[in-house]
mmCIF file of the N, C-alpha and C atoms, coordinates in Angstrom:
data_MODEL
# 
_entry.id   MODEL 
# 
loop_
_atom_site.group_PDB 
_atom_site.id 
_atom_site.type_symbol 
_atom_site.label_atom_id 
_atom_site.label_alt_id 
_atom_site.label_comp_id 
_atom_site.label_asym_id 
_atom_site.label_entity_id 
_atom_site.label_seq_id 
_atom_site.pdbx_PDB_ins_code 
_atom_site.Cartn_x 
_atom_site.Cartn_y 
_atom_site.Cartn_z 
_atom_site.occupancy 
_atom_site.B_iso_or_equiv 
_atom_site.pdbx_formal_charge 
_atom_site.auth_seq_id 
_atom_site.auth_comp_id 
_atom_site.auth_asym_id 
_atom_site.auth_atom_id 
_atom_site.pdbx_PDB_model_num 
ATOM 1   N N  . MET A 1 1  ? -70.386 32.709  -13.233 1.00 0.00 ? 1  MET A N  1 
ATOM 2   C CA . MET A 1 1  ? -70.361 31.368  -12.688 1.00 0.00 ? 1  MET A CA 1 
ATOM 3   C C  . MET A 1 1  ? -70.170 31.450  -11.172 1.00 0.00 ? 1  MET A C  1 
ATOM 4   N N  . ILE A 1 2  ? -70.902 30.653  -10.435 1.00 0.00 ? 2  ILE A N  1 
ATOM 5   C CA . ILE A 1 2  ? -70.827 30.635  -8.984  1.00 0.00 ? 2  ILE A CA 1 
ATOM 6   C C  . ILE A 1 2  ? -69.778 29.612  -8.557  1.00 0.00 ? 2  ILE A C  1 
ATOM 7   N N  . SER A 1 3  ? -68.810 30.068  -7.747  1.00 0.00 ? 3  SER A N  1 
ATOM 8   C CA . SER A 1 3  ? -67.795 29.158  -7.231  1.00 0.00 ? 3  SER A CA 1 
ATOM 9   C C  . SER A 1 3  ? -68.348 28.465  -5.992  1.00 0.00 ? 3  SER A C  1 
ATOM 10  N N  . PRO A 1 4  ? -68.196 27.162  -5.904  1.00 0.00 ? 4  PRO A N  1 
ATOM 11  C CA . PRO A 1 4  ? -68.664 26.465  -4.703  1.00 0.00 ? 4  PRO A CA 1 
ATOM 12  C C  . PRO A 1 4  ? -67.701 26.685  -3.534  1.00 0.00 ? 4  PRO A C  1 
ATOM 13  N N  . TYR A 1 5  ? -68.257 26.790  -2.357  1.00 0.00 ? 5  TYR A N  1 
ATOM 14  C CA . TYR A 1 5  ? -67.479 26.973  -1.129  1.00 0.00 ? 5  TYR A CA 1 
ATOM 15  C C  . TYR A 1 5  ? -67.784 25.829  -0.175  1.00 0.00 ? 5  TYR A C  1 
ATOM 16  N N  . VAL A 1 6  ? -66.821 25.534  0.696   1.00 0.00 ? 6  VAL A N  1 
ATOM 17  C CA . VAL A 1 6  ? -66.985 24.530  1.743   1.00 0.00 ? 6  VAL A CA 1 
ATOM 18  C C  . VAL A 1 6  ? -66.570 25.173  3.061   1.00 0.00 ? 6  VAL A C  1 
ATOM 19  N N  . ILE A 1 7  ? -66.858 24.482  4.159   1.00 0.00 ? 7  ILE A N  1 
ATOM 20  C CA . ILE A 1 7  ? -66.473 24.962  5.479   1.00 0.00 ? 7  ILE A CA 1 
ATOM 21  C C  . ILE A 1 7  ? -65.167 24.280  5.886   1.00 0.00 ? 7  ILE A C  1 
ATOM 22  N N  . GLN A 1 8  ? -64.171 25.101  6.196   1.00 0.00 ? 8  GLN A N  1 
ATOM 23  C CA . GLN A 1 8  ? -62.894 24.602  6.699   1.00 0.00 ? 8  GLN A CA 1 
ATOM 24  C C  . GLN A 1 8  ? -62.862 24.923  8.184   1.00 0.00 ? 8  GLN A C  1 
ATOM 25  N N  . TRP A 1 9  ? -62.312 24.022  9.000   1.00 0.00 ? 9  TRP A N  1 
ATOM 26  C CA . TRP A 1 9  ? -62.309 24.244  10.436  1.00 0.00 ? 9  TRP A CA 1 
ATOM 27  C C  . TRP A 1 9  ? -60.968 23.856  11.054  1.00 0.00 ? 9  TRP A C  1 
ATOM 28  N N  . LYS A 1 10 ? -60.688 24.458  12.226  1.00 0.00 ? 10 LYS A N  1 
ATOM 29  C CA . LYS A 1 10 ? -59.483 24.113  12.976  1.00 0.00 ? 10 LYS A CA 1 
ATOM 30  C C  . LYS A 1 10 ? -59.787 24.268  14.460  1.00 0.00 ? 10 LYS A C  1 
ATOM 31  N N  . SER A 1 11 ? -59.436 23.241  15.233  1.00 0.00 ? 11 SER A N  1 
ATOM 32  C CA . SER A 1 11 ? -59.644 23.266  16.673  1.00 0.00 ? 11 SER A CA 1 
ATOM 33  C C  . SER A 1 11 ? -58.635 24.197  17.329  1.00 0.00 ? 11 SER A C  1 
ATOM 34  N N  . LYS A 1 12 ? -59.126 25.066  18.213  1.00 0.00 ? 12 LYS A N  1 
ATOM 35  C CA . LYS A 1 12 ? -58.241 25.940  18.975  1.00 0.00 ? 12 LYS A CA 1 
ATOM 36  C C  . LYS A 1 12 ? -57.644 25.199  20.168  1.00 0.00 ? 12 LYS A C  1 
ATOM 37  N N  . VAL A 1 13 ? -58.188 24.024  20.481  1.00 0.00 ? 13 VAL A N  1 
ATOM 38  C CA . VAL A 1 13 ? -57.739 23.244  21.631  1.00 0.00 ? 13 VAL A CA 1 
ATOM 39  C C  . VAL A 1 13 ? -56.576 22.326  21.276  1.00 0.00 ? 13 VAL A C  1 
ATOM 40  N N  . ASN A 1 14 ? -56.756 21.504  20.227  1.00 0.00 ? 14 ASN A N  1 
ATOM 41  C CA . ASN A 1 14 ? -55.718 20.513  19.921  1.00 0.00 ? 14 ASN A CA 1 
ATOM 42  C C  . ASN A 1 14 ? -55.097 20.675  18.530  1.00 0.00 ? 14 ASN A C  1 
ATOM 43  N N  . GLY A 1 15 ? -55.522 21.665  17.772  1.00 0.00 ? 15 GLY A N  1 
ATOM 44  C CA . GLY A 1 15 ? -54.920 21.929  16.471  1.00 0.00 ? 15 GLY A CA 1 
ATOM 45  C C  . GLY A 1 15 ? -55.411 21.071  15.320  1.00 0.00 ? 15 GLY A C  1 
ATOM 46  N N  . ARG A 1 16 ? -56.302 20.101  15.594  1.00 0.00 ? 16 ARG A N  1 
ATOM 47  C CA . ARG A 1 16 ? -56.830 19.287  14.505  1.00 0.00 ? 16 ARG A CA 1 
ATOM 48  C C  . ARG A 1 16 ? -57.604 20.176  13.549  1.00 0.00 ? 16 ARG A C  1 
ATOM 49  N N  . ALA A 1 17 ? -57.577 19.794  12.277  1.00 0.00 ? 17 ALA A N  1 
ATOM 50  C CA . ALA A 1 17 ? -58.227 20.608  11.255  1.00 0.00 ? 17 ALA A CA 1 
ATOM 51  C C  . ALA A 1 17 ? -58.870 19.713  10.212  1.00 0.00 ? 17 ALA A C  1 
ATOM 52  N N  . GLY A 1 18 ? -59.794 20.271  9.478   1.00 0.00 ? 18 GLY A N  1 
ATOM 53  C CA . GLY A 1 18 ? -60.452 19.508  8.427   1.00 0.00 ? 18 GLY A CA 1 
ATOM 54  C C  . GLY A 1 18 ? -61.201 20.432  7.491   1.00 0.00 ? 18 GLY A C  1 
ATOM 55  N N  . ARG A 1 19 ? -61.790 19.815  6.505   1.00 0.00 ? 19 ARG A N  1 
ATOM 56  C CA . ARG A 1 19 ? -62.530 20.557  5.488   1.00 0.00 ? 19 ARG A CA 1 
ATOM 57  C C  . ARG A 1 19 ? -63.773 19.746  5.155   1.00 0.00 ? 19 ARG A C  1 
ATOM 58  N N  . GLY A 1 20 ? -64.921 20.397  5.175   1.00 0.00 ? 20 GLY A N  1 
ATOM 59  C CA . GLY A 1 20 ? -66.165 19.730  4.831   1.00 0.00 ? 20 GLY A CA 1 
ATOM 60  C C  . GLY A 1 20 ? -66.234 19.411  3.349   1.00 0.00 ? 20 GLY A C  1 
ATOM 61  N N  . THR A 1 21 ? -67.173 18.561  2.997   1.00 0.00 ? 21 THR A N  1 
ATOM 62  C CA . THR A 1 21 ? -67.332 18.182  1.597   1.00 0.00 ? 21 THR A CA 1 
ATOM 63  C C  . THR A 1 21 ? -68.601 18.765  0.978   1.00 0.00 ? 21 THR A C  1 
ATOM 64  N N  . LYS A 1 22 ? -69.557 19.154  1.818   1.00 0.00 ? 22 LYS A N  1 
ATOM 65  C CA . LYS A 1 22 ? -70.797 19.725  1.291   1.00 0.00 ? 22 LYS A CA 1 
ATOM 66  C C  . LYS A 1 22 ? -70.518 21.122  0.754   1.00 0.00 ? 22 LYS A C  1 
ATOM 67  N N  . GLN A 1 23 ? -70.986 21.397  -0.449  1.00 0.00 ? 23 GLN A N  1 
ATOM 68  C CA . GLN A 1 23 ? -70.700 22.671  -1.102  1.00 0.00 ? 23 GLN A CA 1 
ATOM 69  C C  . GLN A 1 23 ? -71.877 23.637  -0.969  1.00 0.00 ? 23 GLN A C  1 
ATOM 70  N N  . PHE A 1 24 ? -71.527 24.912  -0.810  1.00 0.00 ? 24 PHE A N  1 
ATOM 71  C CA . PHE A 1 24 ? -72.506 25.981  -0.636  1.00 0.00 ? 24 PHE A CA 1 
ATOM 72  C C  . PHE A 1 24 ? -72.131 27.142  -1.550  1.00 0.00 ? 24 PHE A C  1 
ATOM 73  N N  . GLU A 1 25 ? -73.085 28.026  -1.764  1.00 0.00 ? 25 GLU A N  1 
ATOM 74  C CA . GLU A 1 25 ? -72.770 29.302  -2.391  1.00 0.00 ? 25 GLU A CA 1 
ATOM 75  C C  . GLU A 1 25 ? -72.032 30.137  -1.344  1.00 0.00 ? 25 GLU A C  1 
ATOM 76  N N  . ARG A 1 26 ? -71.269 31.111  -1.785  1.00 0.00 ? 26 ARG A N  1 
ATOM 77  C CA . ARG A 1 26 ? -70.405 31.867  -0.880  1.00 0.00 ? 26 ARG A CA 1 
ATOM 78  C C  . ARG A 1 26 ? -71.152 32.458  0.319   1.00 0.00 ? 26 ARG A C  1 
ATOM 79  N N  . LYS A 1 27 ? -72.238 33.150  0.062   1.00 0.00 ? 27 LYS A N  1 
ATOM 80  C CA . LYS A 1 27 ? -72.982 33.804  1.148   1.00 0.00 ? 27 LYS A CA 1 
ATOM 81  C C  . LYS A 1 27 ? -73.489 32.793  2.163   1.00 0.00 ? 27 LYS A C  1 
ATOM 82  N N  . GLU A 1 28 ? -73.993 31.667  1.696   1.00 0.00 ? 28 GLU A N  1 
ATOM 83  C CA . GLU A 1 28 ? -74.500 30.621  2.590   1.00 0.00 ? 28 GLU A CA 1 
ATOM 84  C C  . GLU A 1 28 ? -73.361 30.025  3.417   1.00 0.00 ? 28 GLU A C  1 
ATOM 85  N N  . ALA A 1 29 ? -72.216 29.797  2.793   1.00 0.00 ? 29 ALA A N  1 
ATOM 86  C CA . ALA A 1 29 ? -71.064 29.230  3.510   1.00 0.00 ? 29 ALA A CA 1 
ATOM 87  C C  . ALA A 1 29 ? -70.568 30.205  4.573   1.00 0.00 ? 29 ALA A C  1 
ATOM 88  N N  . GLU A 1 30 ? -70.514 31.484  4.252   1.00 0.00 ? 30 GLU A N  1 
ATOM 89  C CA . GLU A 1 30 ? -70.081 32.487  5.224   1.00 0.00 ? 30 GLU A CA 1 
ATOM 90  C C  . GLU A 1 30 ? -71.048 32.567  6.397   1.00 0.00 ? 30 GLU A C  1 
ATOM 91  N N  . ARG A 1 31 ? -72.344 32.510  6.110   1.00 0.00 ? 31 ARG A N  1 
ATOM 92  C CA . ARG A 1 31 ? -73.356 32.554  7.171   1.00 0.00 ? 31 ARG A CA 1 
ATOM 93  C C  . ARG A 1 31 ? -73.223 31.336  8.075   1.00 0.00 ? 31 ARG A C  1 
ATOM 94  N N  . LEU A 1 32 ? -73.037 30.158  7.475   1.00 0.00 ? 32 LEU A N  1 
ATOM 95  C CA . LEU A 1 32 ? -72.906 28.920  8.243   1.00 0.00 ? 32 LEU A CA 1 
ATOM 96  C C  . LEU A 1 32 ? -71.639 28.936  9.094   1.00 0.00 ? 32 LEU A C  1 
ATOM 97  N N  . ALA A 1 33 ? -70.530 29.404  8.542   1.00 0.00 ? 33 ALA A N  1 
ATOM 98  C CA . ALA A 1 33 ? -69.275 29.476  9.300   1.00 0.00 ? 33 ALA A CA 1 
ATOM 99  C C  . ALA A 1 33 ? -69.445 30.385  10.517  1.00 0.00 ? 33 ALA A C  1 
ATOM 100 N N  . GLU A 1 34 ? -70.106 31.515  10.330  1.00 0.00 ? 34 GLU A N  1 
ATOM 101 C CA . GLU A 1 34 ? -70.354 32.430  11.449  1.00 0.00 ? 34 GLU A CA 1 
ATOM 102 C C  . GLU A 1 34 ? -71.217 31.766  12.509  1.00 0.00 ? 34 GLU A C  1 
ATOM 103 N N  . GLU A 1 35 ? -72.258 31.067  12.083  1.00 0.00 ? 35 GLU A N  1 
ATOM 104 C CA . GLU A 1 35 ? -73.141 30.358  13.013  1.00 0.00 ? 35 GLU A CA 1 
ATOM 105 C C  . GLU A 1 35 ? -72.370 29.277  13.783  1.00 0.00 ? 35 GLU A C  1 
ATOM 106 N N  . LEU A 1 36 ? -71.541 28.519  13.078  1.00 0.00 ? 36 LEU A N  1 
ATOM 107 C CA . LEU A 1 36 ? -70.762 27.457  13.728  1.00 0.00 ? 36 LEU A CA 1 
ATOM 108 C C  . LEU A 1 36 ? -69.739 28.034  14.707  1.00 0.00 ? 36 LEU A C  1 
ATOM 109 N N  . ASN A 1 37 ? -69.119 29.164  14.360  1.00 0.00 ? 37 ASN A N  1 
ATOM 110 C CA . ASN A 1 37 ? -68.171 29.800  15.269  1.00 0.00 ? 37 ASN A CA 1 
ATOM 111 C C  . ASN A 1 37 ? -68.849 30.250  16.557  1.00 0.00 ? 37 ASN A C  1 
ATOM 112 N N  . HIS A 1 38 ? -70.085 30.688  16.436  1.00 0.00 ? 38 HIS A N  1 
ATOM 113 C CA . HIS A 1 38 ? -70.838 31.107  17.626  1.00 0.00 ? 38 HIS A CA 1 
ATOM 114 C C  . HIS A 1 38 ? -71.220 29.889  18.466  1.00 0.00 ? 38 HIS A C  1 
ATOM 115 N N  . GLU A 1 39 ? -71.664 28.827  17.800  1.00 0.00 ? 39 GLU A N  1 
ATOM 116 C CA . GLU A 1 39 ? -72.120 27.619  18.494  1.00 0.00 ? 39 GLU A CA 1 
ATOM 117 C C  . GLU A 1 39 ? -70.968 26.804  19.078  1.00 0.00 ? 39 GLU A C  1 
ATOM 118 N N  . TYR A 1 40 ? -69.816 26.792  18.406  1.00 0.00 ? 40 TYR A N  1 
ATOM 119 C CA . TYR A 1 40 ? -68.642 26.022  18.835  1.00 0.00 ? 40 TYR A CA 1 
ATOM 120 C C  . TYR A 1 40 ? -67.429 26.956  18.922  1.00 0.00 ? 40 TYR A C  1 
ATOM 121 N N  . PRO A 1 41 ? -67.301 27.720  20.007  1.00 0.00 ? 41 PRO A N  1 
ATOM 122 C CA . PRO A 1 41 ? -66.248 28.733  20.096  1.00 0.00 ? 41 PRO A CA 1 
ATOM 123 C C  . PRO A 1 41 ? -64.820 28.169  20.143  1.00 0.00 ? 41 PRO A C  1 
ATOM 124 N N  . ASP A 1 42 ? -64.645 26.908  20.461  1.00 0.00 ? 42 ASP A N  1 
ATOM 125 C CA . ASP A 1 42 ? -63.305 26.315  20.502  1.00 0.00 ? 42 ASP A CA 1 
ATOM 126 C C  . ASP A 1 42 ? -62.833 25.838  19.128  1.00 0.00 ? 42 ASP A C  1 
ATOM 127 N N  . ILE A 1 43 ? -63.670 26.028  18.113  1.00 0.00 ? 43 ILE A N  1 
ATOM 128 C CA . ILE A 1 43 ? -63.311 25.617  16.755  1.00 0.00 ? 43 ILE A CA 1 
ATOM 129 C C  . ILE A 1 43 ? -63.497 26.815  15.833  1.00 0.00 ? 43 ILE A C  1 
ATOM 130 N N  . LEU A 1 44 ? -62.458 27.124  15.060  1.00 0.00 ? 44 LEU A N  1 
ATOM 131 C CA . LEU A 1 44 ? -62.533 28.224  14.103  1.00 0.00 ? 44 LEU A CA 1 
ATOM 132 C C  . LEU A 1 44 ? -63.036 27.673  12.770  1.00 0.00 ? 44 LEU A C  1 
ATOM 133 N N  . HIS A 1 45 ? -64.151 28.198  12.288  1.00 0.00 ? 45 HIS A N  1 
ATOM 134 C CA . HIS A 1 45 ? -64.739 27.792  11.008  1.00 0.00 ? 45 HIS A CA 1 
ATOM 135 C C  . HIS A 1 45 ? -64.598 28.941  10.018  1.00 0.00 ? 45 HIS A C  1 
ATOM 136 N N  . GLU A 1 46 ? -64.326 28.615  8.756   1.00 0.00 ? 46 GLU A N  1 
ATOM 137 C CA . GLU A 1 46 ? -64.298 29.654  7.728   1.00 0.00 ? 46 GLU A CA 1 
ATOM 138 C C  . GLU A 1 46 ? -64.751 29.083  6.399   1.00 0.00 ? 46 GLU A C  1 
ATOM 139 N N  . ALA A 1 47 ? -65.334 29.939  5.596   1.00 0.00 ? 47 ALA A N  1 
ATOM 140 C CA . ALA A 1 47 ? -65.780 29.560  4.253   1.00 0.00 ? 47 ALA A CA 1 
ATOM 141 C C  . ALA A 1 47 ? -64.599 29.709  3.308   1.00 0.00 ? 47 ALA A C  1 
ATOM 142 N N  . VAL A 1 48 ? -64.297 28.643  2.573   1.00 0.00 ? 48 VAL A N  1 
ATOM 143 C CA . VAL A 1 48 ? -63.196 28.674  1.602   1.00 0.00 ? 48 VAL A CA 1 
ATOM 144 C C  . VAL A 1 48 ? -63.675 28.069  0.290   1.00 0.00 ? 48 VAL A C  1 
ATOM 145 N N  . LYS A 1 49 ? -63.023 28.468  -0.805  1.00 0.00 ? 49 LYS A N  1 
ATOM 146 C CA . LYS A 1 49 ? -63.383 27.891  -2.097  1.00 0.00 ? 49 LYS A CA 1 
ATOM 147 C C  . LYS A 1 49 ? -63.105 26.399  -2.088  1.00 0.00 ? 49 LYS A C  1 
ATOM 148 N N  . ALA A 1 50 ? -64.013 25.642  -2.667  1.00 0.00 ? 50 ALA A N  1 
ATOM 149 C CA . ALA A 1 50 ? -63.840 24.198  -2.759  1.00 0.00 ? 50 ALA A CA 1 
ATOM 150 C C  . ALA A 1 50 ? -62.709 23.886  -3.726  1.00 0.00 ? 50 ALA A C  1 
ATOM 151 N N  . LEU A 1 51 ? -61.943 22.862  -3.408  1.00 0.00 ? 51 LEU A N  1 
ATOM 152 C CA . LEU A 1 51 ? -60.867 22.438  -4.291  1.00 0.00 ? 51 LEU A CA 1 
ATOM 153 C C  . LEU A 1 51 ? -61.453 21.643  -5.450  1.00 0.00 ? 51 LEU A C  1 
ATOM 154 N N  . PRO A 1 52 ? -60.856 21.746  -6.636  1.00 0.00 ? 52 PRO A N  1 
ATOM 155 C CA . PRO A 1 52 ? -61.354 20.929  -7.755  1.00 0.00 ? 52 PRO A CA 1 
ATOM 156 C C  . PRO A 1 52 ? -61.093 19.454  -7.445  1.00 0.00 ? 52 PRO A C  1 
ATOM 157 N N  . PRO A 1 53 ? -61.945 18.553  -7.949  1.00 0.00 ? 53 PRO A N  1 
ATOM 158 C CA . PRO A 1 53 ? -61.741 17.130  -7.679  1.00 0.00 ? 53 PRO A CA 1 
ATOM 159 C C  . PRO A 1 53 ? -60.403 16.660  -8.225  1.00 0.00 ? 53 PRO A C  1 
ATOM 160 N N  . ARG A 1 54 ? -59.735 15.794  -7.461  1.00 0.00 ? 54 ARG A N  1 
ATOM 161 C CA . ARG A 1 54 ? -58.454 15.245  -7.906  1.00 0.00 ? 54 ARG A CA 1 
ATOM 162 C C  . ARG A 1 54 ? -58.702 14.131  -8.901  1.00 0.00 ? 54 ARG A C  1 
ATOM 163 N N  . GLU A 1 55 ? -57.822 14.048  -9.877  1.00 0.00 ? 55 GLU A N  1 
ATOM 164 C CA . GLU A 1 55 ? -57.896 12.935  -10.814 1.00 0.00 ? 55 GLU A CA 1 
ATOM 165 C C  . GLU A 1 55 ? -57.227 11.751  -10.165 1.00 0.00 ? 55 GLU A C  1 
ATOM 166 N N  . GLU A 1 56 ? -57.940 10.639  -10.090 1.00 0.00 ? 56 GLU A N  1 
ATOM 167 C CA . GLU A 1 56 ? -57.381 9.439   -9.496  1.00 0.00 ? 56 GLU A CA 1 
ATOM 168 C C  . GLU A 1 56 ? -56.429 8.793   -10.479 1.00 0.00 ? 56 GLU A C  1 
ATOM 169 N N  . LYS A 1 57 ? -55.222 8.510   -10.032 1.00 0.00 ? 57 LYS A N  1 
ATOM 170 C CA . LYS A 1 57 ? -54.229 7.864   -10.865 1.00 0.00 ? 57 LYS A CA 1 
ATOM 171 C C  . LYS A 1 57 ? -54.021 6.459   -10.331 1.00 0.00 ? 57 LYS A C  1 
ATOM 172 N N  . PRO A 1 58 ? -54.007 5.458   -11.206 1.00 0.00 ? 58 PRO A N  1 
ATOM 173 C CA . PRO A 1 58 ? -53.792 4.099   -10.723 1.00 0.00 ? 58 PRO A CA 1 
ATOM 174 C C  . PRO A 1 58 ? -52.466 3.995   -9.981  1.00 0.00 ? 58 PRO A C  1 
ATOM 175 N N  . GLU A 1 59 ? -52.420 3.069   -8.996  1.00 0.00 ? 59 GLU A N  1 
ATOM 176 C CA . GLU A 1 59 ? -51.204 2.876   -8.215  1.00 0.00 ? 59 GLU A CA 1 
ATOM 177 C C  . GLU A 1 59 ? -50.021 2.520   -9.105  1.00 0.00 ? 59 GLU A C  1 
ATOM 178 N N  . PHE A 1 60 ? -50.247 1.666   -10.066 1.00 0.00 ? 60 PHE A N  1 
ATOM 179 C CA . PHE A 1 60 ? -49.179 1.259   -10.983 1.00 0.00 ? 60 PHE A CA 1 
ATOM 180 C C  . PHE A 1 60 ? -49.690 1.423   -12.397 1.00 0.00 ? 60 PHE A C  1 
ATOM 181 N N  . GLU A 1 61 ? -48.943 2.151   -13.160 1.00 0.00 ? 61 GLU A N  1 
ATOM 182 C CA . GLU A 1 61 ? -49.312 2.350   -14.552 1.00 0.00 ? 61 GLU A CA 1 
ATOM 183 C C  . GLU A 1 61 ? -48.078 2.028   -15.389 1.00 0.00 ? 61 GLU A C  1 
ATOM 184 N N  . ALA A 1 62 ? -48.178 1.001   -16.223 1.00 0.00 ? 62 ALA A N  1 
ATOM 185 C CA . ALA A 1 62 ? -47.027 0.570   -17.021 1.00 0.00 ? 62 ALA A CA 1 
ATOM 186 C C  . ALA A 1 62 ? -46.641 1.652   -18.016 1.00 0.00 ? 62 ALA A C  1 
ATOM 187 N N  . GLU A 1 63 ? -45.371 1.918   -18.068 1.00 0.00 ? 63 GLU A N  1 
ATOM 188 C CA . GLU A 1 63 ? -44.851 2.856   -19.050 1.00 0.00 ? 63 GLU A CA 1 
ATOM 189 C C  . GLU A 1 63 ? -44.791 2.134   -20.392 1.00 0.00 ? 63 GLU A C  1 
ATOM 190 N N  . PRO A 1 64 ? -45.068 2.820   -21.498 1.00 0.00 ? 64 PRO A N  1 
ATOM 191 C CA . PRO A 1 64 ? -45.079 2.154   -22.806 1.00 0.00 ? 64 PRO A CA 1 
ATOM 192 C C  . PRO A 1 64 ? -43.774 1.412   -23.106 1.00 0.00 ? 64 PRO A C  1 
ATOM 193 N N  . GLU A 1 65 ? -42.635 1.979   -22.710 1.00 0.00 ? 65 GLU A N  1 
ATOM 194 C CA . GLU A 1 65 ? -41.380 1.300   -23.017 1.00 0.00 ? 65 GLU A CA 1 
ATOM 195 C C  . GLU A 1 65 ? -41.152 0.076   -22.140 1.00 0.00 ? 65 GLU A C  1 
ATOM 196 N N  . MET A 1 66 ? -41.926 -0.073  -21.068 1.00 0.00 ? 66 MET A N  1 
ATOM 197 C CA . MET A 1 66 ? -41.769 -1.232  -20.185 1.00 0.00 ? 66 MET A CA 1 
ATOM 198 C C  . MET A 1 66 ? -42.540 -2.445  -20.712 1.00 0.00 ? 66 MET A C  1 
ATOM 199 N N  . VAL A 1 67 ? -43.494 -2.207  -21.567 1.00 0.00 ? 67 VAL A N  1 
ATOM 200 C CA . VAL A 1 67 ? -44.326 -3.291  -22.067 1.00 0.00 ? 67 VAL A CA 1 
ATOM 201 C C  . VAL A 1 67 ? -43.595 -3.975  -23.214 1.00 0.00 ? 67 VAL A C  1 
ATOM 202 N N  . GLU A 1 68 ? -43.421 -5.274  -23.086 1.00 0.00 ? 68 GLU A N  1 
ATOM 203 C CA . GLU A 1 68 ? -42.715 -6.035  -24.116 1.00 0.00 ? 68 GLU A CA 1 
ATOM 204 C C  . GLU A 1 68 ? -43.718 -6.865  -24.900 1.00 0.00 ? 68 GLU A C  1 
ATOM 205 N N  . ASP A 1 69 ? -43.363 -7.153  -26.137 1.00 0.00 ? 69 ASP A N  1 
ATOM 206 C CA . ASP A 1 69 ? -44.189 -8.067  -26.911 1.00 0.00 ? 69 ASP A CA 1 
ATOM 207 C C  . ASP A 1 69 ? -43.940 -9.472  -26.377 1.00 0.00 ? 69 ASP A C  1 
ATOM 208 N N  . VAL A 1 70 ? -44.995 -10.136 -26.005 1.00 0.00 ? 70 VAL A N  1 
ATOM 209 C CA . VAL A 1 70 ? -44.872 -11.478 -25.449 1.00 0.00 ? 70 VAL A CA 1 
ATOM 210 C C  . VAL A 1 70 ? -45.581 -12.441 -26.388 1.00 0.00 ? 70 VAL A C  1 
ATOM 211 N N  . GLU A 1 71 ? -44.851 -13.458 -26.812 1.00 0.00 ? 71 GLU A N  1 
ATOM 212 C CA . GLU A 1 71 ? -45.466 -14.477 -27.648 1.00 0.00 ? 71 GLU A CA 1 
ATOM 213 C C  . GLU A 1 71 ? -46.101 -15.516 -26.736 1.00 0.00 ? 71 GLU A C  1 
ATOM 214 N N  . GLU A 1 72 ? -47.270 -15.953 -27.125 1.00 0.00 ? 72 GLU A N  1 
ATOM 215 C CA . GLU A 1 72 ? -47.971 -16.941 -26.335 1.00 0.00 ? 72 GLU A CA 1 
ATOM 216 C C  . GLU A 1 72 ? -47.516 -18.318 -26.784 1.00 0.00 ? 72 GLU A C  1 
ATOM 217 N N  . HIS A 1 73 ? -47.095 -19.136 -25.811 1.00 0.00 ? 73 HIS A N  1 
ATOM 218 C CA . HIS A 1 73 ? -46.634 -20.495 -26.122 1.00 0.00 ? 73 HIS A CA 1 
ATOM 219 C C  . HIS A 1 73 ? -47.657 -21.479 -25.583 1.00 0.00 ? 73 HIS A C  1 
ATOM 220 N N  . VAL A 1 74 ? -48.021 -22.437 -26.398 1.00 0.00 ? 74 VAL A N  1 
ATOM 221 C CA . VAL A 1 74 ? -48.955 -23.467 -25.977 1.00 0.00 ? 74 VAL A CA 1 
ATOM 222 C C  . VAL A 1 74 ? -48.167 -24.755 -25.824 1.00 0.00 ? 74 VAL A C  1 
ATOM 223 N N  . VAL A 1 75 ? -48.323 -25.360 -24.677 1.00 0.00 ? 75 VAL A N  1 
ATOM 224 C CA . VAL A 1 75 ? -47.629 -26.617 -24.417 1.00 0.00 ? 75 VAL A CA 1 
ATOM 225 C C  . VAL A 1 75 ? -48.645 -27.746 -24.613 1.00 0.00 ? 75 VAL A C  1 
ATOM 226 N N  . VAL A 1 76 ? -48.294 -28.697 -25.486 1.00 0.00 ? 76 VAL A N  1 
ATOM 227 C CA . VAL A 1 76 ? -49.174 -29.830 -25.719 1.00 0.00 ? 76 VAL A CA 1 
ATOM 228 C C  . VAL A 1 76 ? -48.479 -31.070 -25.156 1.00 0.00 ? 76 VAL A C  1 
ATOM 229 N N  . GLU A 1 77 ? -49.184 -31.791 -24.337 1.00 0.00 ? 77 GLU A N  1 
ATOM 230 C CA . GLU A 1 77 ? -48.595 -33.012 -23.768 1.00 0.00 ? 77 GLU A CA 1 
ATOM 231 C C  . GLU A 1 77 ? -49.148 -34.226 -24.405 1.00 0.00 ? 77 GLU A C  1 
# 
């Protein structure tokens, strides 16, 4: 199985850093990182394994014990 790689970078000037989202095969990512390091010498680029996608968790998730049985009341006027 081929592991996907992305380009990770860090500025040598101000310390800002980031990670690309486009995925490459290892050899292609390494070649691209080398090319980018040559083209942009103030930024260090490296090929790293892509992180697995995070599972999105809802902001609020009711715990089963927090949910109460609620009877519906109808008001007739």
